[in-house]
C-alpha positions as a Markdown table, in Angstrom:
| # | Residue | x | y | z |
|---|---|---|---|---|
| 1 | Met | -119.9 | 5.5 | 75.1 |
| 2 | Gly | -123.1 | 7.4 | 75.4 |
| 3 | Ser | -123.8 | 10.9 | 74.1 |
| 4 | Lys | -122.9 | 12.5 | 77.5 |
| 5 | His | -119.2 | 11.7 | 76.6 |
| 6 | Asn | -119.4 | 13.8 | 73.4 |
| 7 | Lys | -119.0 | 16.9 | 75.6 |
| 8 | Lys | -115.9 | 15.5 | 77.3 |
| 9 | Arg | -112.7 | 15.2 | 75.3 |
| 10 | Tyr | -109.4 | 15.6 | 77.1 |
| 11 | Phe | -105.8 | 15.5 | 75.8 |
| 12 | Cys | -103.4 | 14.8 | 78.7 |
| 13 | Val | -99.6 | 14.7 | 78.7 |
| 14 | Lys | -97.3 | 13.2 | 81.3 |
| 15 | Tyr | -93.6 | 13.5 | 81.3 |
| 16 | Ile | -91.2 | 11.1 | 83.0 |
| 17 | Phe | -87.8 | 12.7 | 83.5 |
| 18 | Lys | -84.7 | 10.5 | 83.4 |
| 19 | Pro | -81.4 | 11.0 | 85.2 |
| 20 | Asp | -79.7 | 11.9 | 81.9 |
| 21 | Lys | -82.0 | 14.9 | 81.6 |
| 22 | Lys | -84.0 | 13.3 | 78.8 |
| 23 | Phe | -87.6 | 12.5 | 79.2 |
| 24 | Asp | -90.4 | 10.1 | 78.0 |
| 25 | Glu | -93.7 | 11.7 | 76.9 |
| 26 | Phe | -96.9 | 9.8 | 77.5 |
| 27 | Ile | -100.2 | 11.1 | 76.1 |
| 28 | Glu | -103.8 | 10.0 | 77.0 |
| 29 | Leu | -107.0 | 10.9 | 75.2 |
| 30 | Ser | -110.0 | 10.5 | 77.4 |
| 31 | Lys | -113.7 | 10.9 | 77.2 |
| 32 | Lys | -114.0 | 10.6 | 81.0 |
| 33 | Lys | -113.8 | 13.5 | 83.4 |
| 34 | Ile | -110.3 | 14.2 | 84.7 |
| 35 | Gly | -110.5 | 14.2 | 88.5 |
| 36 | Pro | -108.2 | 15.9 | 90.9 |
| 37 | Gly | -106.0 | 12.8 | 91.4 |
| 38 | Lys | -105.5 | 12.3 | 87.7 |
| 39 | Met | -104.9 | 16.1 | 87.2 |
| 40 | Leu | -101.9 | 15.9 | 89.5 |
| 41 | Glu | -100.3 | 13.2 | 87.3 |
| 42 | Tyr | -100.3 | 15.3 | 84.2 |
| 43 | Met | -98.3 | 18.3 | 83.2 |
| 44 | Val | -100.6 | 19.3 | 80.4 |
| 45 | Val | -104.4 | 18.9 | 80.2 |
| 46 | Leu | -106.4 | 20.3 | 77.3 |
| 47 | Asp | -110.2 | 20.3 | 77.2 |
| 48 | Leu | -110.7 | 19.6 | 73.5 |
| 49 | Ala | -114.5 | 20.0 | 73.6 |
| 50 | Asn | -114.4 | 23.5 | 75.2 |
| 51 | Glu | -111.1 | 24.5 | 73.8 |
| 52 | Lys | -109.5 | 25.4 | 77.1 |
| 53 | Val | -106.1 | 24.8 | 78.7 |
| 54 | Leu | -106.9 | 23.2 | 82.1 |
| 55 | Lys | -103.3 | 22.7 | 83.1 |
| 56 | Cys | -99.9 | 23.6 | 81.5 |
| 57 | Glu | -96.9 | 23.1 | 83.8 |
| 58 | Leu | -94.0 | 22.8 | 81.3 |
| 59 | Pro | -90.5 | 23.1 | 82.6 |
| 60 | Gly | -88.6 | 26.1 | 81.3 |
| 61 | Ile | -91.7 | 28.3 | 81.1 |
| 62 | Pro | -92.1 | 30.8 | 83.9 |
| 63 | Leu | -95.2 | 30.4 | 86.1 |
| 64 | Ala | -96.6 | 33.8 | 85.0 |
| 65 | Glu | -96.5 | 32.8 | 81.4 |
| 66 | Arg | -98.0 | 29.4 | 81.9 |
| 67 | Ala | -101.4 | 30.8 | 82.8 |
| 68 | Asn | -101.6 | 32.8 | 79.6 |
| 69 | Ile | -100.6 | 30.3 | 77.0 |
| 70 | Pro | -103.3 | 30.2 | 74.4 |
| 71 | Tyr | -105.2 | 26.9 | 73.8 |
| 72 | Lys | -104.5 | 27.0 | 70.1 |
| 73 | Gln | -100.7 | 27.4 | 70.6 |
| 74 | Val | -100.6 | 24.4 | 72.9 |
| 75 | Leu | -102.8 | 22.3 | 70.7 |
| 76 | Asp | -100.9 | 23.2 | 67.6 |
| 77 | Tyr | -97.6 | 22.2 | 69.2 |
| 78 | Tyr | -98.9 | 18.7 | 70.1 |
| 79 | Lys | -100.7 | 18.3 | 66.8 |
| 80 | Lys | -97.2 | 18.4 | 65.1 |
| 81 | Tyr | -96.7 | 15.0 | 66.7 |
| 82 | Tyr | -100.1 | 13.6 | 67.5 |
| 83 | Glu | -102.5 | 15.1 | 64.9 |
| 84 | Glu | -103.8 | 11.8 | 63.5 |
| 85 | Ala | -104.6 | 10.5 | 67.0 |
| 86 | Ile | -106.3 | 13.7 | 68.0 |
| 87 | Asn | -108.4 | 14.0 | 64.9 |
| 88 | Thr | -109.5 | 10.4 | 65.1 |
| 89 | Phe | -110.4 | 10.8 | 68.8 |
| 90 | Leu | -112.4 | 14.0 | 68.1 |
| 91 | His | -114.4 | 12.3 | 65.3 |
| 92 | Thr | -115.3 | 9.0 | 67.0 |
């Protein structure tokens, strides 16, 4: 991709909840802008280039607290599981 995509790095998480109250977690790393339609699909969207939480709608976290979750805290949580993928994505 061209250099314009160097400024666009997104980490997106989608959860699919099952009847047994378990869930599947799907992540996507994207260099393309996340539009409004795609934004609705995801529960978590991080702008890795600008270090911002664009969306964080995790169950069990009250709405008032969701808006104030620091970027670093969310990123550190997902890095526990996806650090290699995130680092590779940021340096390609």
